[in-house]
C-alpha positions as CSV (number, residue, x, y, z in Angstrom):
1,M,-2.4,-9.8,-5.5
2,T,-4.3,-8.8,-2.4
3,V,-6.4,-5.7,-2.3
4,T,-6.5,-3.6,0.8
5,V,-10.0,-3.5,2.3
6,R,-10.9,0.1,2.4
7,M,-13.8,2.3,1.4
8,T,-11.9,3.7,-1.6
9,N,-11.3,0.2,-2.9
10,L,-15.0,-0.7,-2.4
11,F,-15.8,2.3,-4.6
12,L,-13.4,1.2,-7.2
13,Q,-15.1,-2.2,-7.3
14,L,-18.4,-0.5,-7.6
15,G,-17.2,1.6,-10.5
16,L,-17.6,4.8,-8.6
17,D,-15.2,7.8,-8.1
18,A,-12.9,6.3,-5.5
19,T,-11.0,9.5,-4.6
20,P,-11.6,10.6,-1.0
21,E,-13.5,13.6,-2.4
22,G,-15.6,11.3,-4.6
23,V,-16.5,9.0,-1.7
24,A,-17.4,12.0,0.4
25,R,-19.5,13.5,-2.4
26,F,-21.3,10.2,-3.0
27,I,-22.2,9.8,0.7
28,G,-23.2,13.5,0.9
29,E,-25.5,13.1,-2.1
30,H,-27.2,9.8,-1.2
31,H,-29.2,9.1,1.9
32,L,-30.9,5.9,3.0
33,P,-34.0,6.0,5.2
34,D,-33.9,3.6,8.1
35,E,-36.5,1.3,6.6
36,V,-34.5,0.7,3.4
37,N,-31.9,-2.0,3.2
38,V,-28.6,-0.9,1.7
39,L,-29.0,-3.6,-1.0
40,D,-32.4,-2.1,-2.0
41,A,-31.2,1.5,-2.5
42,E,-32.4,2.9,-5.7
43,F,-29.0,4.3,-6.7
44,W,-27.3,1.0,-7.2
45,N,-27.4,-0.7,-10.6
46,D,-27.8,-4.5,-10.8
47,A,-24.1,-5.2,-10.9
48,Q,-23.4,-3.0,-7.9
49,R,-26.2,-4.5,-5.9
50,Q,-24.9,-8.0,-6.7
51,L,-21.4,-7.1,-5.6
52,L,-22.6,-5.6,-2.4
53,K,-24.7,-8.7,-1.7
54,E,-21.7,-11.0,-2.3
55,L,-19.4,-8.8,-0.1
56,L,-22.0,-8.8,2.8
57,C,-22.5,-12.5,2.5
58,S,-18.8,-13.1,2.7
59,D,-18.9,-11.9,6.3
60,G,-15.3,-11.0,6.1
61,E,-13.4,-7.7,6.1
62,W,-15.3,-6.5,3.0
63,A,-18.6,-7.0,4.8
64,L,-17.4,-4.6,7.5
65,V,-16.6,-1.9,4.8
66,V,-20.1,-2.4,3.3
67,D,-21.5,-2.0,6.8
68,Q,-19.5,1.2,7.2
69,L,-20.9,2.5,3.9
70,N,-24.4,1.6,5.0
71,E,-24.0,3.5,8.3
72,A,-22.5,6.5,6.4
73,L,-25.5,6.6,4.0
74,R,-27.8,6.8,7.0
75,T,-26.1,9.6,8.8
76,P,-27.4,13.0,7.8
77,S,-24.7,15.2,6.4
78,A,-24.1,18.4,8.2
């Protein structure tokens, strides 16, 4: 079975609320300063950090989704 590569599916894999509202809430409540690597964010647990690292290292479609999340966490919410 293949999993569609999307932000909501990334959130499912991370064990987070994967509804569109849940994703928006998470991004709105968490912000990464420019000097902090997404993998070093204080809000990930060890398992989440490991998953993100593996997805980034895969350099495939999942890496692009993690990059999108990284960018979203750096954009100040209005």
